[in-house]
C-alpha positions in Angstrom: 19.2 24.0 5.6 21.9 25.4 3.3 23.2 23.3 0.4 26.7 22.8 2.0 25.1 21.7 5.3 22.9 19.3 3.3 26.0 17.8 1.7 27.6 17.4 5.1 24.5 15.7 6.5 24.3 13.4 3.5 28.0 12.5 3.8 27.5 11.8 7.5 24.6 9.5 6.6 26.9 7.9 4.0 29.5 7.4 6.9 26.8 5.5 8.9 26.3 3.3 5.9 30.0 2.6 5.7 30.0 1.6 9.3 27.3 -0.9 8.7 29.0 -2.2 5.5 32.3 -2.6 7.3 30.7 -4.4 10.2 29.2 -7.0 7.8 32.5 -7.2 5.8 34.4 -8.2 9.0 31.8 -10.2 10.9 29.4 -11.9 8.4 30.8 -15.4 8.8 29.8 -18.5 10.8 31.8 -17.4 13.9 31.9 -13.5 13.9 35.2 -12.3 15.4 33.6 -9.1 16.8 30.0 -10.2 17.5 28.4 -12.9 19.7 26.5 -14.3 16.8 25.1 -13.6 13.3 21.8 -12.7 15.0 23.6 -10.1 17.2 25.3 -8.7 14.1 22.0 -8.3 12.4 20.3 -6.8 15.5 22.9 -4.0 16.1 23.0 -3.0 12.4 19.2 -3.0 12.2 19.2 -0.6 15.1 21.8 1.6 13.5 19.9 1.9 10.3 16.6 2.3 12.0 17.9 5.2 14.1 19.4 6.9 11.1 16.2 6.7 9.1 13.8 7.6 11.9 15.9 10.5 13.2 16.2 12.1 9.7 12.5 11.6 9.0 10.9 12.6 5.7 12.1 10.6 2.8 14.3 8.6 5.1 11.1 7.2 6.7 9.7 6.5 3.3 12.9 4.6 2.4 12.6 2.7 5.7 9.1 1.7 4.9 10.1 0.5 1.5 12.8 -1.7 3.2 10.3 -3.0 5.7 7.9 -4.1 2.9 10.6 -6.4 1.5 10.0 -8.9 4.4 11.0 -12.0 2.5 14.7 -10.9 2.1 15.3 -9.5 5.5 16.7 -11.3 8.5 14.2 -11.6 11.4 16.1 -9.0 13.4 15.6 -6.3 10.7 11.9 -7.4 10.3 11.2 -6.8 13.9 13.0 -3.5 14.1 11.6 -2.1 10.8 8.0 -2.8 11.7 8.2 0.4 13.8 8.6 2.4 10.6 4.9 2.3 10.1 4.2 4.1 13.4 2.8 7.6 12.9 5.5 10.1 12.1 5.8 13.2 14.3 4.1 16.3 12.8 5.9 19.5 11.9 5.0 22.8 13.6 2.3 25.0 12.2 4.9 27.6 11.5 6.7 25.2 9.1 3.5 24.3 7.4 2.6 27.9 7.0 6.0 28.6 5.4 5.4 25.9 2.7 2.0 27.5 1.8 3.6 30.9 1.6 6.5 29.7 -0.5 4.3 27.8 -3.0 1.5 30.4 -3.3 2.9 33.7 -2.1 -0.1 33.9 0.2 -0.9 33.2 3.8 -3.3 30.3 4.7 -5.9 33.0 5.5 -5.6 34.5 2.1 -5.3 31.2 0.1 -8.2 29.3 1.8 -10.3 32.3 2.9 -10.2 31.2 6.5 -9.9 33.0 9.8 -8.2 31.8 13.0 -10.1 34.3 15.1 -13.7 33.3 14.1 -14.3 36.2 11.7 -17.9 36.1 10.3 -18.1 35.1 6.6 -14.8 33.3 6.7 -13.9 29.6 6.8 -12.0 27.9 9.6 -8.8 25.7 9.6 -7.1 23.5 12.2 -3.5 24.3 12.9 -2.9 20.9 14.4 -2.6 18.1 11.8 -5.2 15.3 11.8 -2.6 12.9 10.4 1.1 12.9 9.9 3.1 10.6 7.6 6.7 10.4 6.4 6.2 13.0 3.5 3.3 15.2 4.6 0.7 16.0 7.2 -3.0 16.6 6.8 -5.0 19.6 8.2 -8.8 19.9 8.2 -10.4 23.1 6.9 -13.8 24.5 6.1 -13.8 26.9 3.2 -15.9 30.0 3.1 -18.3 28.3 0.7 -18.9 25.5 3.3 -16.8 22.8 1.6 -14.8 20.7 4.0 -11.3 19.9 2.7 -8.2 17.9 3.6 -5.1 20.1 3.1 -2.0 17.9 2.6 1.1 19.9 3.3 4.5 18.5 2.4 7.1 18.7 5.2 9.7 21.3 4.5 12.7 19.0 5.0 11.6 16.8 2.0 12.8 19.3 -0.6 16.1 19.4 1.2 16.5 15.6 1.2 15.6 15.0 -2.5 19.0 15.5 -4.1 22.0 14.5 -2.1 20.3 12.2 0.3 18.8 9.9 -2.4 22.3 9.9 -4.0 23.9 8.9 -0.8 21.6 5.8 -0.5 22.3 4.9 -4.2 18.8 3.6 -4.6 17.7 1.6 -7.6 16.8 4.3 -10.2 13.2 3.0 -10.7 12.6 3.1 -6.9 14.1 6.5 -6.7 11.8 7.8 -9.4 8.8 6.5 -7.6 9.9 8.1 -4.3 10.4 11.4 -6.1 7.0 11.2 -7.7 5.5 10.8 -4.3 6.9 14.2 -3.4 5.2 15.9 -6.4 1.6 16.5 -5.4 0.7 17.7 -8.9 1.4 14.1 -9.9 -0.7 12.8 -7.1 -3.6 15.1 -8.2 -3.3 13.8 -11.8 -3.3 10.2 -10.5 -6.4 10.8 -8.4 -8.4 12.4 -11.3 -7.3 9.7 -13.7 -8.5 7.0 -11.3 -11.8 8.8 -10.7 -12.4 8.8 -14.5 -11.5 5.1 -14.9 -13.8 4.1 -12.0 -16.7 6.2 -13.4 -16.3 4.4 -16.8 -16.4 0.8 -15.3 -19.9 -0.5 -14.5 -18.6 -3.2 -12.2 -17.1 -0.5 -9.9 -19.1 2.7 -10.5 -21.2 3.5 -7.4 -19.1 1.3 -5.2 -15.7 3.1 -5.3 -15.2 6.8 -4.6 -12.2 9.0 -5.3 -12.1 12.3 -3.5 -12.4 15.5 -5.5 -9.2 17.5 -5.9 -9.3 21.3 -5.6 -6.7 22.3 -8.2 -6.8 26.0 -7.5 -5.7 25.2 -3.9 -3.1 22.7 -4.9 0.6 22.9 -5.9 3.7 20.7 -6.1 3.8 20.6 -2.2 0.2 21.3 -1.3 -2.8 19.2 -2.2 -6.3 20.1 -1.2 -9.0 17.4 -1.6 -12.5 16.7 -0.4 -12.6 15.8 3.3 -13.7 12.1 3.8 -15.7 10.9 6.8 -15.4 7.2 7.0 -14.2 4.1 8.8 -10.7 2.8 8.2 -10.6 -0.7 6.7 -8.6 -2.0 9.8 -11.5 -1.2 12.2 -13.4 -4.5 11.8 -15.7 -3.8 14.9 -17.0 -0.5 13.7 -17.5 -1.8 10.1 -19.7 -4.7 11.3 -21.5 -3.4 14.4 -25.3 -2.7 13.9 -26.3 0.5 12.1 -28.2 3.1 14.2 -28.3 5.8 11.6 -31.8 5.4 10.4 -33.5 3.4 7.6 -32.3 4.1 4.0 -29.8 6.5 5.4 -26.1 6.5 4.4 -23.1 7.5 6.6 -21.9 11.1 6.3 -20.6 12.0 2.8 -21.6 8.7 1.1 -21.9 8.9 -2.6 -20.4 12.4 -2.4 -23.4 14.0 -0.7 -22.6 17.3 1.1 -21.7 17.0 4.7 -24.0 18.6 7.3 -23.1 22.3 7.6 -21.2 23.5 10.6 -22.8 25.9 13.1 -20.5 28.8 12.3 -21.7 30.8 15.3 -20.8 28.0 17.7 -17.4 27.5 16.0 -16.6 31.2 16.2 -17.5 31.2 19.9 -15.2 28.3 20.5 -12.3 30.0 18.7 -12.8 33.3 20.5 -13.0 31.5 23.9 -10.1 29.2 23.2 -7.9 30.3 20.2 -5.5 27.4 20.7 -8.1 24.7 20.5 -6.7 21.9 18.4 -9.8 20.4 16.8 -12.8 22.2 15.4 -14.3 19.6 13.1 -17.5 18.1 14.4 -17.5 14.3 15.1 -20.6 13.4 13.0 -21.0 10.0 14.7 -24.7 10.0 15.6 -25.1 6.9 13.5 -23.3 5.0 16.3 -26.4 5.5 18.5 -26.8 7.1 22.0 -24.4 4.6 23.6 -21.8 5.0 20.8 -21.6 1.3 20.3 -23.1 1.2 16.8 -21.3 0.7 13.5 -21.8 0.8 9.8 -23.4 -2.6 9.7 -21.7 -3.6 6.4 -20.5 -7.0 5.2 -16.7 -7.6 5.3 -17.2 -9.8 2.3 -18.7 -7.0 0.3 -15.8 -4.6 1.4 -13.1 -7.1 0.3 -15.0 -7.9 -2.9 -14.9 -4.3 -3.9 -11.2 -3.9 -2.9 -10.1 -7.0 -4.9 -12.2 -6.0 -7.8 -10.7 -2.5 -7.8 -7.1 -3.5 -7.7 -7.7 -6.3 -10.2 -9.1 -3.7 -12.6 -6.1 -1.5 -12.0 -3.6 -4.2 -12.8 -5.3 -6.2 -15.5 -7.7 -3.8 -17.3 -6.3 -0.3 -16.9 -2.6 -0.7 -16.3 -2.7 2.1 -13.7 -2.1 0.6 -10.3 -2.2 2.3 -6.8 0.8 0.8 -5.0 0.1 1.7 -1.4 -3.3 0.1 -0.6 -2.6 -0.4 3.1 -5.7 -0.2 5.4 -4.9 3.5 6.4 -5.5 4.6 2.8 -8.9 2.9 2.5 -12.1 4.3 4.1 -15.5 2.5 4.1 -18.8 4.4 4.1 -22.3 3.1 4.2 -24.6 3.7 1.2 -28.3 4.3 1.8 -28.8 0.7 0.4 -26.8 -0.7 3.3 -24.0 -1.7 1.0 -20.4 -0.5 1.6 -18.7 2.3 -0.5 -14.9 2.1 -0.7 -13.0 5.4 -0.7 -9.4 5.3 -1.9 -7.0 8.1 -0.9 -3.3 8.9 -1.1 -2.6 8.6 -4.9 1.1 9.4 -4.9 2.5 6.0 -5.6 1.3 4.5 -8.9 2.9 2.3 -11.6 2.0 2.4 -15.2 1.9 -0.8 -17.1 2.4 -0.7 -20.9 -0.3 -2.6 -22.9 2.1 -5.4 -23.9 3.3 -6.0 -20.4 -0.3 -5.8 -19.0 -1.5 -8.4 -21.5 1.4 -10.6 -20.6 0.7 -10.2 -16.9 -3.0 -11.0 -17.4 -2.2 -14.1 -19.4 0.4 -15.1 -16.8 -2.3 -15.0 -14.1 -4.8 -16.8 -16.2 -2.2 -19.5 -17.0 -1.5 -19.9 -13.3 -5.1 -20.9 -12.7 -5.1 -23.5 -15.5 -1.5 -24.9 -14.9 -0.5 -23.9 -18.4 3.2 -24.3 -17.7 4.2 -23.7 -21.3 2.7 -20.2 -21.4 3.9 -19.5 -17.9 7.5 -20.4 -18.8 7.5 -18.4 -22.0 6.3 -15.3 -20.2 8.5 -15.4 -17.2 11.6 -16.2 -19.3 10.9 -13.1 -21.4 11.0 -11.2 -18.1 14.5 -12.6 -17.4 13.3 -15.1 -14.7 14.9 -18.5 -14.9 12.4 -20.6 -13.0 8.7 -20.3 -13.5 7.3 -22.3 -10.5 9.1 -20.2 -7.8 8.0 -17.0 -9.4 4.5 -18.4 -9.8 4.4 -19.2 -6.0 5.6 -15.7 -5.2 2.8 -14.2 -7.4 0.0 -16.3 -6.0 1.4 -16.1 -2.5 0.8 -19.8 -2.1 2.9 -22.7 -3.4 2.4 -23.3 -7.2 1.8 -27.0 -7.6 1.6 -27.1 -11.3 5.3 -26.7 -12.1 8.3 -28.9 -11.7 9.8 -27.2 -8.6 13.2 -27.5 -10.3 14.8 -24.4 -8.6 14.0 -25.3 -5.0 14.9 -28.9 -5.6 18.2 -27.9 -7.2 19.1 -25.7 -4.3 18.4 -28.5 -1.9 20.6 -30.9 -3.9 23.6 -28.6 -3.8 23.5 -28.3 0.0 24.1 -30.9 2.7 21.5 -31.8 5.3 23.6 -29.9 7.9 23.4 -26.8 5.7 19.7 -27.1 5.2 19.2 -27.2 9.0 21.4 -24.1 9.6 19.3 -21.0 10.6 22.0 -18.4 10.5 25.0 -17.9 8.2 24.5 -20.9 5.9 20.7 -20.2 5.6 21.4 -16.7 4.4 24.0 -17.8 2.0 21.4 -20.3 0.7 19.0 -17.4 0.2 21.5 -15.6 -2.1 21.9 -18.8 -4.2 18.1 -19.0 -4.5 17.7 -15.5 -5.7 20.5 -16.0 -8.3 18.9 -19.2 -9.5 15.5 -17.6 -10.0 16.6 -14.2 -11.5 18.6 -15.2 -14.6 18.7 -11.8 -16.4 17.9 -8.8 -14.3 18.1 -6.5 -17.3 15.0 -8.1 -18.7 13.1 -8.0 -15.4 10.1 -5.6 -15.5 10.7 -3.1 -12.6 6.9 -2.7 -12.3 6.8 -6.2 -10.7 8.5 -4.7 -7.6 5.4 -2.6 -6.9 2.8 -4.9 -8.3 4.0 -7.6 -5.9 3.9 -5.1 -3.0 0.3 -4.2 -3.9 -0.8 -7.8 -4.1 0.8 -8.6 -0.8 -1.0 -5.7 0.9 -4.4 -6.7 -0.6 -3.8 -10.3 0.6 -2.9 -9.0 4.0 -6.1 -7.0 4.2 -8.1 -10.1 3.2 -6.3 -12.2 5.7 -6.8 -9.6 8.5 -10.6 -9.5 7.8 -10.8 -13.3 8.0 -10.5 -14.1 4.3 -14.1 -13.4 3.5 -13.5 -13.6 -0.3 -11.7 -16.0 -2.6 -9.0 -13.5 -3.7 -7.2 -15.7 -6.2 -10.4 -16.6 -8.0 -11.5 -13.0 -8.3 -8.1 -11.9 -9.6 -7.9 -14.8 -12.0 -11.3 -13.9 -13.4 -10.4 -10.3 -13.9 -7.1 -11.3 -15.6 -9.0 -13.5 -18.0 -11.9 -11.1 -18.6 -9.5 -8.2 -19.2 -8.1 -10.0 -22.3 -11.7 -9.8 -23.6 -12.4 -6.2 -22.6 -9.0 -4.5 -23.3 -9.6 -1.9 -26.0 -6.0 -2.1 -27.3 -6.5 -5.6 -28.5 -7.9 -6.3 -32.0 -11.6 -7.3 -32.3 -10.7 -10.8 -33.6 -8.3 -11.4 -30.7 -10.9 -10.2 -28.2 -13.4 -12.6 -29.7 -11.0 -15.5 -29.4 -10.2 -14.6 -25.9 -14.0 -14.5 -25.1 -14.3 -18.1 -26.0 -11.3 -19.0 -23.9 -12.7 -17.0 -21.0 -16.0 -19.0 -21.0 -13.9 -22.2 -20.7 -11.8 -20.6 -18.0 -14.9 -20.0 -15.9 -15.3 -23.7 -15.5 -11.7 -24.1 -14.3 -12.4 -21.7 -11.5 -14.7 -24.2 -9.9 -11.7 -26.0 -8.3 -10.6 -22.8 -6.6 -14.2 -22.5 -5.1 -14.0 -26.0 -3.7 -10.8 -25.2 -1.8 -12.2 -21.9 -0.6 -15.5 -23.2 0.6 -14.1 -26.2 2.2 -12.0 -23.9 4.3 -15.1 -21.8 5.2 -16.8 -25.0 6.4 -13.9 -25.8 8.6 -13.9 -22.3 10.0 -17.6 -22.7 10.8 -16.9 -25.8 12.8 -14.2 -24.1 14.9 -11.0 -24.0 12.9 -9.3 -20.7 13.6 -7.2 -20.5 10.4 -8.6 -19.2 7.1 -7.7 -19.8 3.5 -5.1 -17.0 3.5 -3.5 -18.3 6.7 -3.2 -21.8 5.1 -1.5 -20.3 2.0 0.9 -18.2 4.1 1.9 -21.2 6.2 2.6 -23.2 3.0 4.6 -20.3 1.5 6.7 -20.1 4.7 7.6 -23.7 4.3 8.6 -23.4 0.7 10.4 -20.1 1.4 12.3 -21.8 4.3 13.6 -24.5 2.0 15.2 -21.7 -0.2 16.6 -19.8 2.8 13.9 -17.1 3.2 12.4 -16.2 6.5 9.0 -14.8 5.8 7.4 -12.4 8.2 4.3 -10.7 6.9 3.2 -8.8 10.0 4.7 -5.5 8.7 1.7 -3.5 9.8 1.7 -4.8 13.4 3.4 -3.2 16.4 
């Protein structure tokens, strides 16, 4: 698309935005003059925006997903419509993918990867049909001439055309825009992946349990990223994770611990290509571990899987200050180690936030203080972040009502509104939400923008734990890492770390109360109660949020 045409498209998109803005300006009132109800107003504008974002694809889809993740501040009509943003994106043609490779490397796929699409002896092979397609890129499987199997992530051509004018049209918050732009730079993604691999390798509590795929730098560019191919089971596939293992005693699943995958039968593959050049998939299934009937699984513990995941993201937030901000189940594979324990593989390293040491120490101390009801410290920290009321922010962080504070904000909001207004579920309820946000966020200039993405990460981790039946006490694990990081952090003085060690020992006793709550829930589950600890916390949060005008809907991955 030529620059002038991109500007026209961007202005057209801006026009759609003006239509939505005008509709709300005219009709957002208790009795809309040009709509049947507030709900109908939301529904038609949700559809307008959804169609705009989905039709344009690329970065527009990424923007739509970012909107969908902010479930707490969206009307239910938007929540329902924007859930569809997480459906698989349509893949681009092979011709488009080939052009990106040629533009970035000046070579054809055959020349760059040493592959043949006709089954030529001594060459590798590559699939023209993508194995996965997302908003920004699609992934193709290939086997290099040396036998290595790789995932070739190819950015969609339209992304480069959307980066400038289109982001300007949406007038996104600068910090969010920067993160979106970094996701389109695969050199940045490769840097993040290699940094995370080094951090994991240096942490004894995670080494051997977490795996980061190797990046092939010589086959990567700003729009192409080539990484080790991963055979594994997605975190969302509970049945395959837990079904009995039929792969043999002391055997791991394919690729576990970075062991080489079984070599392909090149003669057979070449025959298949010659007989059917358009065949979509050439990669072998490698699922013999499921047994003859195909009903086997990895035979791993869901508790072990979630323990590793919460440990990993706690280390990222509290110890390293480099946090992967897109830990949804599709970006996490599980493999079985020869010991029978799970190995977590983390992919898609495009979206990270970096926490400066001072902020990371504050964040760790904030989490530790939440567990001990240290309201003085909580208040000091959150006010330095420009947040007016600690207990509401504490509840949002824990994703359960914080009972150690004074509830001044939510109580104040209730006092300023009549009973009739508290019961309203349309216009008045949403006006109430605006008041609540203003009450909580006193000085947005002081507010650390990293909290946007840290909150998103924690919500997804909580959602994963909830989906798997809450097998671990997430809050206790994170609190323990927060406290311990103040002992282990190399950028604190030795004397400060020693003082923090003594405090950490006392803190361990405090965590006992969290265990009582967690295991009482487990006992209730054992005797037939369907809800788990995460379900209870979410129900409580919905009640608190409802008092403030928020309508929480956390099922953003469903549908």
